[in-house]
C-alpha positions in Angstrom: 12.1 4.4 1.7 12.6 6.3 -1.5 9.6 8.4 -2.9 9.3 6.3 -6.0 6.0 5.4 -7.6 5.7 2.3 -5.2 7.2 3.8 -2.2 5.4 6.8 -1.1 4.4 6.9 2.4 0.9 8.0 3.7 0.3 11.5 4.0 1.9 13.0 7.2 -0.1 15.9 9.2 2.1 18.4 7.5 1.2 17.0 4.1 -2.6 16.5 5.1 -2.9 20.4 5.2 -3.9 21.3 1.7 -1.0 23.6 0.6 0.0 23.7 -3.2 3.6 22.9 -3.9 5.6 25.2 -5.9 4.5 25.0 -9.7 1.6 22.7 -8.8 -2.1 23.4 -9.0 -3.0 20.4 -6.6 -1.9 20.1 -3.0 0.7 17.6 -2.4 -1.1 15.0 -0.8 -3.7 15.0 -3.8 -1.0 14.1 -6.2 -0.9 10.5 -4.9 -3.5 7.7 -5.6 -4.3 4.8 -3.2 -3.6 1.5 -4.6 -4.6 -1.8 -2.8 -2.8 -5.1 -3.5 -4.7 -8.3 -2.3 -3.4 -11.8 -1.8 -6.2 -14.4 -1.6 -5.8 -18.0 -0.8 -5.3 -20.6 2.1 -3.9 -18.6 5.0 -0.5 -20.6 4.9 -0.3 -19.8 1.1 -1.0 -16.1 1.7 1.6 -15.9 4.4 4.3 -17.6 2.4 3.6 -15.1 -0.6 3.8 -12.1 1.7 7.1 -13.4 3.3 8.4 -13.9 -0.2 7.6 -10.4 -1.2 9.4 -9.2 2.0 12.5 -11.2 1.1 12.7 -9.5 -2.3 12.1 -6.2 -0.9 8.8 -5.5 -2.4 7.1 -4.9 1.1 7.5 -5.6 5.0 5.2 -8.2 6.4 3.9 -5.7 8.9 2.5 -3.5 6.2 -0.1 -5.9 5.2 -3.4 -6.1 6.9 -4.3 -8.9 9.4 -6.0 -11.9 7.7 -9.5 -11.3 6.6 -11.8 -14.3 6.3 -13.7 -14.7 2.9 -17.0 -16.6 2.3 -15.1 -19.7 1.3 -13.7 -22.1 3.9 -9.9 -22.3 4.3 -9.6 -19.1 2.6 -8.4 -15.6 3.8 -7.1 -12.5 2.4 -4.5 -9.9 3.3 -4.2 -6.2 1.7 -1.3 -3.9 1.2 -2.0 -0.2 0.6 0.3 2.0 -1.2 0.2 5.5 -2.2 1.5 6.1 -5.6 2.1 9.4 -7.4 -0.5 10.2 -9.9 0.3 11.0 -13.6 -1.3 14.4 -13.7 
């Protein structure tokens, strides 16, 4: 996956060691922010949206969390966590 603002991977063990990159004041892993994308609705609808996102190349189905129950009947949510490069 390319390192664009949407497709940065989670920090590896090497990146988790705070070492500043050349010309940067912050360690490499500090330059990314965690963003969570939620899909909430009936379980079949949530799965359909995730499948469609997979078909257009936005995410793979396996990147999403398992269904999480909400306090409403017939409703669940799934979460996608991405790491994006920070602006600063």
